[in-house]
N, C-alpha and C positions, 0 to 999 in steps of 0.2 A: 220174175227174174231174180229172185232173192239170192241165188247162188252166184250171180254175176257181180263183179266189182268194177268200178270206174278205174280206168287206166289212162294216164297222161304221161307222155315221154318228155324228156328234155328237148331243147331245140336241136333238131337233127336234120340231116339231109335225107330227102325222100325222092322217089320216082313218082311223078304224077303222070299216069298213063291214061290216055283217052282211048276208049273203045266205042264200038257202035252200040254198046249197052250202058255207057256212062263212064265216069272217071273212077279210076282205081288208084289208091295210094299204096306204094310198096316200100318197105324199108330197103335201104341200099345194100344191106348185107345179103339180100336175096338175088340181086342182079348187080354185077360189077359196074363200077363207075368209070374205070380207066381200062382200056379205052372205052369210050362211049359206044354202046351197042349200035351196030349199023343197020340191023333189021329187027322186025317185030318178034322174031322167034325167041329172043332172049326173055320176053315178057309173057309169051303166050301161055306157059304152064301156070301162071299165077292170075290170069284174067279170064273172065267169061266174055264171049263175043270176040270180034276181030279188033286187034290193036291197030289204031290209026296214027297215033303220035305219042311222044313221050318227052319229058323234060325233068331236069333235076330242080328241086325246090327246097327251101329251108322252112322248118316249122315244127310245131308241137303236135304229135300224133295223139288222137283220142279214140278210145274204143271201150267196150264192155268186155270183160274177160272172166272166165271161171278158173281161178287158180287150181292147178293140179289136173285140169281137164283140157281138152282141145277146143271146147266151146268158146267162141268169141265173135264179136261183130267185126265188120270191116273197119279198117282205119279211116279216119277223117283227119285232115291236117289243117292247122290254123296258124296265124301269124303270132299269136300270143298265148301264153298258158291260160290266161283268163278267158279268152274266147273258146279254147278247147274245153275248159271246165264248164262254161256256160252252155255249150252245145250238149254235153253229156247230161247236164241237169235238165235242159229243155226236152231232150229226146227221151230220156229214161227216168228222170225224176229221182225221188228218194224212195226206193223200193220198200224200205221198212215202214214208212208212213202209209204207203199203199196197202200193205198187208194188214195193218192195224184197222184200216177203214172197212175191210171185208168182213 
């Protein structure tokens, strides 16, 4: 994944959407906050599986992204920037060090 870069947002508002295939985190600019969506159809285009519930949360988004391309991992959201950065390091490590070992 050498072309992918770590990306951590500022503390923002997110939708935490529970589906029958897991939790999906969506930036609130994809789905309006006011008025709060009354049914799952507002989220269905952005989620795999059936939407079961949703709520607004605050946190730091973390993902890997390829600048200039559409390639990216799903967002994960954390209470602190440090937790978001630690997650990326644990999940994806330092790709430059990995390439040198090969």
